N, C-alpha and C positions, 0 to 999 in steps of 0.2 A: 464771775459769771459772764459768759460770752453773750453777744447779741443774737446768737442763733437759738432756735427753738430746742435743738438737741446738740449734744456734744458728738454723738455718734449715731448715724442712721444706717441700718443694714437693709439691703434689698435682697430678699430671698431667705426663707426660713428653713433651709436644709440643715444638715449636720454642721457644716462649717459656719454658716451664718448664725445659727442659734447659739453655738458655743461662743462665738465672738461677742454676740450681743449680751449673753448672760454674764460672762466673765467681766466685760466692761462695766456693766451695770453694778455688779457686785463690788467693783472697785470705786464706785461712787460717781461714775459718769451718767449723764442724762442720755438714755438710750432709747431708740425706737427701732422696730423691725417690721417690715411689710412683707406680706405673703398673699398672693392671689389664689393659691390652692390651699390644700390642707397643710398644716405645719408638719415638718419632718423631712421633706425633700425626697429625692429619688430613692435613697437608701432605705428609708423607713416605709415609704408608701408603695413603691413599685420597683424595688431593686433588692439590695442585699438581704434585708430581713424576710420579706415574703418569699423571695426566691430560695433562701436557705431552708425555710419551712417546707417548701415544695420538695426540695432535695431530700429532706428528712423523710417525707412521705414516700418518695420514690425508693429509698433504701429498704423499706419494708418488703418490697417485692422480692428482693434477693434474700432478705433475712428469713422470710417465711420458707423460701425454697431451701436455704441452707439448714434450717432448723431440723429438717428430716434426718440428716446425718447425725444430729445430736440427740435423736430419740423422740422428737416431737412428731405428733400426727396432726396434720393441718387439713381440715375439711371445711368446705362451705365458705371459702374466702370470697369477698366481694369488695370492690373499691367504689366508694361513694364520692364522686367528684364534687357535687354541690356542697357536701358537708365539709370537705377539706377547704374548698374555696371560701366558704362563709366563715369558717373558723379562723382562717388566715386573715381575712379582711377585718374580722372583729379584733384580732390581736394587733393588727396595724393601727386600727382606730384607737385602741387603748394606748399604744406607744405614742401616737401623735398627741394624745391628751397629756401624757407625761411631759413631753417637750413643752407644751403650752403652760403647764403648771410650773415647770422650772423657770420659764421666762417670767411668769408673773411673780414668783417668789423673789427673783433677782431684782425686781423693780423696773424691768424694761417694759415699754409700751408696745403692744402688738396691734398692728393695723391689718385687718383682713381685707386687703385691697391690692390691686396692681399698682406699682409705683414706677414712675418714669422721671427722668431728670429733665429739669428745665434749664438749669445751668450748674456750675460746679458746686453750688451750695444749696440748691433748691430742688425739692422733690415734690412732684404732684401725685396725690393719692386719688386715683381715678374714681374709686367707689364713693368717695366723699366729695369729689370735685373741689378740692382745696389743696393748698401747698403748705409745706413746712420747710424749715431750713435747718441745716446741720453743718457743724464745723468740719467733720470728717464723715465720708460716705464709704461704705463697703459694698461692693458688688459681689453677691454670692448666689447668683440665679441658676447655677448648674448648667446641665446640658439636656438634650432631648434626643430620642432615637429618630433616625431618618429613613426615608425610602428614597430610592434613586428616581428623581423626577423625569429622567430621560427614558425610562423603561415604560413602554405602553402597558397599561393596565396595572401599574404599580399601586394605584389607589385600592386595589383589592387585597393587598398584603396588610397584615396586622404588624404592630411593633410590640416590643417587650412590654410596653405599658398596658396593652390590651390583654395579656395572657393571664392576668390575675382575676379577670372578670368574665371569662367565657361562660356562656349559658350551659354548654354541654361540651364534652370531649369530642374532638373529631376522630374519625376512623383513620384518616390518612393525613399526614402533615409534612410539609416541605419547609425546611429552614434554609434561608439564604444567608450565608456568612460562615466564617470559620474561626471567629474569635471566641472569647470565653463566654459571652452571652449566648451565642448560637450553640456552642457545644453543651452548655449547661441546660438550656431549654430542650435541646434535642434529647439529652439523657433523661430528663425528668418525664417528658411526655411519652417517650419510648417505654419507660418503666410503668407508666399508667396504662399501657396496652395500645398506644397509638402507633400505627405503622409509619415510621419516621425516616425521612430522607434529608440529608444535609448536602447542600450544594455550595462549593467554595471555589473561587477563581484561582487561588494559589495552588502550588504543587502539594502542599501539606498544611493541615489545619494548625491553628494556634501560632500564628506568626509572632516572632519575638521570644518565644520560649526555647529552651534547650532542645536540640534536635532529637536526642534520645527520648525526652519527655513527649515531644510531639508524636513520634512514631508509636510510642507505647500507648498513649491515650487513644490514638486512632484505632489501633488494633483492639483495644478494650471496648470501645463503643461499637465497633463493627461486630465483635464477638457477641455483644448484647443484642444485635439485630438491627442496628441503625445502618442504613445504606449511605455511604459516603462517596460523593462524586467530586473529586478535585480537578482543577485545571479547566473548569468550564464556568460560564457565567449566565445569569438570567437575561433572556432577550425580550420576553414579554409574558403577560398573563392574560388569559381569556376566561371569562366566567361561562360556565356551562351548566345551566340549571342551578342546583344547590352546591356545585363543586367548581373547581378551577382546573385549567390546564396551563402549566408553565412550560414555555419553550426556552431551551437554552441556545446559546450561540453555537454550540456544537451540534445542534439539530435534534437533541433529545426532547421528548415530550413527557412531562411528569404530571400525573393526575393527583390532586390533593383536595381535601375538604377545607384545609386551612393552610395559608402560606404566611410564614413569619419572616419579616425582613429584619435581620440582625447584622447590618452592614456597618454600623458605627453610630456615633453620636455627634451632634453639633452643639456648640455653645449657645446658650439662651441669651442672645444680645440684641435680637431684632426688636425694633420699636420701643427701645428703652430710653431713647433720648441721649444716648452716649455721645452722638455727634454734636448735640447742642452744648454738652459740657466739655467737648474737645477731647474726649477719651479716645485714644488710638486703639484700633483693632488690627489683628493680623489678617492674612489673606483668607483664613478660614472663619473669620468673624469672631475669633477669640480675643478677649481683653489681654493686651500685652502689659506685663509687669516687670519690675526689676527684682533684685534679690530680696528686697524687703516687702514684696507684694504690692508696691506702689505703682500706679499707672503713671503716664506722662503728665497727668494733672496731680499736683503734689498732695492734695487733700482727699484724693479718691484712690481706694485700694480695691483689689479683687482677689478672691480665693476660690479654690475648688475647680470643678469641671468647666466653669466659664472661662478659665484660662487655658483649657485644652492641653494640659501638660501631663500630669499623672492622675488618671481618673480613678481615684480610690478614696473612699470616705475618710479613713483615718488621716490621709494626707490633707484633705480639706479641713478637718478639725485642727490638725497641727498648724496649718497655715493661719486659721482664724486666731489661734492663740498667739501666734507670732505677731500678727497685726496689732492685737491688743497690747502686747508687751512693747511694741515699737511706739504706738501712739499714746498709751496711757501709763506705761511702765518706765518711760524715759530711757529705754535700752533698745536700740535698733536690733531686731532679731530676724535672722533668716532661717530657713528650713533646710536641713541636710537631707537631700533626696537620694543619697547613696544607700544601697543595701536595704531596700524596703521589702519586707516579706510579703509574698502574694500567694493567694490560694485560688484555684479554680475548682468549683464544686461540681466537676464533671463526674462521670462514672466510668473509669476510675478517677479518683480525686487527685489533684495536683497541689503540692506545696513547694514553694521555691523562694530562695533568697540569694542575692548576689549575682555574680556573672554566670552566663551560660558558657559552655565550652567554646562555642563559636566566638563569642565576644572576648573571652580571655585569650584565645589564640591570636586575636587581632591586636591585643594590648600588651601581652607579655611574651618574651622570647622563649621561656621554658615553662611548660605546663604539664603537670601530672594529673591523670584522671583515675579516680578510684570508683569503681562501679560494681554493683552487685544486683542480681535479680534472684528472687527466691519466692517460694510459695508460702504465704503467711500460714501460721499454725492452724487457724480455723478453717482455711481452705482445704487442708488435707482431710479433715473429717467431713466437711461439707461436700467433698467431691468436686470442688471448683478448681479448674485448671489455671486460673489467672495468677500471674506472678507479679510481685511488687518490684519496683525499680527504686534504687537509692544510688545517689551519685554525688561525689565531691570533686570540685575543680580546685586544684591547688597550684600556687606559684612554686615551681620546683626550686627556685633560687632562695626564697625566704621561708618556704614551708607554710606561708599563710593560706588559709582556706578562703578562696575567692568566691565560691558558690556552692550551695547545697540544693539538691533537687530530689524530690520524692514523688512517686506516683503510686497510690494505693490507699488503703484505709487510714484515716486520720492524718493524711498528709498535711493538711492545713494547720492542725494543731502542732505538728512537728516543726513546720516552717516558722511559726511564731517563736518557738524556743531556740531553734537554730539561728534565728535572726540575731539574738543576743550575742551568740558566739562570733558570728561573722562581723557584727558591728564592733565588737571588742578586738577584732583582728586576731582571733585565735588561730593557732597553727595546727597543722596535722599532728604534730607532737602533742599538743594539748588534747586533741581528740583521743590519741592513742593512750595518753596517761589517765584517761577517765575510765573507771571500772564500769563494765557493762551491767545493765539492769536486765536480768533474765527471768523469764522469757518475755521479751518484747520485740517488736519490729524495729524500734529505734536503736536498739543495741548494735545493729549492723554498722551504724555510723562510727562506732568506736572499736569495732573488731576487724574491719577491713584494713589490712596493713600493707598490701602489695599493690602498686599501681597496675591497672589493667591496660593503660596506654601512657606513653611518654612522648611528648611533643617538644622538639627542639628546633627552633628557627635558626637557620644558618645565617651567620653575619654576612652582610653585603660586602663584596670585594671592592 
């Protein structure tokens, strides 16, 4: 038994922190976890879960429209925003309760308080005005959405945190940003009948994704009625009665009843006493860690968005497990960040795993691209013109599939399963040897045999 109050103290009860605390407690460690907000973190409370429920609600708009081609008569449709909002918030509350019960069953102690560091082993619980000590401390405080403080009137913009609590739907909405959060919310509220504009400073939305994916999604959201303005940035916001006027640096004026700032997230490290404990931060305020998630202070670790690396809930959970294995399992464990499947629940949806064509071309001398676009079977009957994109990026020298990219229905579900193949270093020959499951959309991945593009880098003389 150590002289500390706890063997393991976790600051932040999001997905990564809760998983680490629960598993450590189940292994017999004396564990405490502190959370100043509701338990569950961004994913449960104001991110993945409620947003996916909103996306599901948004899909009904197209489903009702498509059903006519399949013989259904749809009359008297009405969308009730308060009912959706409240049902989603109730579900989030229920899920948060499950997190709490799992912590309690594991034997971990939950403190409903903001926690700050006094030194490398001492944590102050502000709500209780007392300190506790711990042998090992884990920082799992996540991140928060930001507004640009240099833009006049930026305080009038909402963030993604606010979108789950709106009293009523706006008639006109301006979304600032071009990442997955911006694109997802633009698609959701457009489907709810909101006149939606997306403003992004880059030449194309969804920076970092495959080029064909980016172009396909932009075309899809524009076809659904979203106005996309790229290559311009917000210069200022003025309030005019109950509405707002956003001025861009290009001189455009955009009127809106609601403005959403979705320009990124910053790590939650301010005011946590990390400086008193000697924990190093990078230029963006993120906690810096080594391959084992350890900070420069050897008994303090950090996982999840607070490290500002890969901002995905499953990554934070995997990191939390790695810390527990390192500290309490006697086996230093790192996380493999290669080939992590990702979905964007835009409309149309994105599923992707592995390298983009652009990244592969920079890393490999010979690349083959297998790409197909087609109209999914239901679209033919529904009268919907939208086509699906499927794409494989292959190392021409070894045949290994380096990347898989899907845009269309159920793309995220496909990416999860394709991720297994990519992680196992499957080759194009392995895909070709797999018998197709017909009729499905996914069968295209095993029936496209001829490259649509061949890239060969000339050797330097």
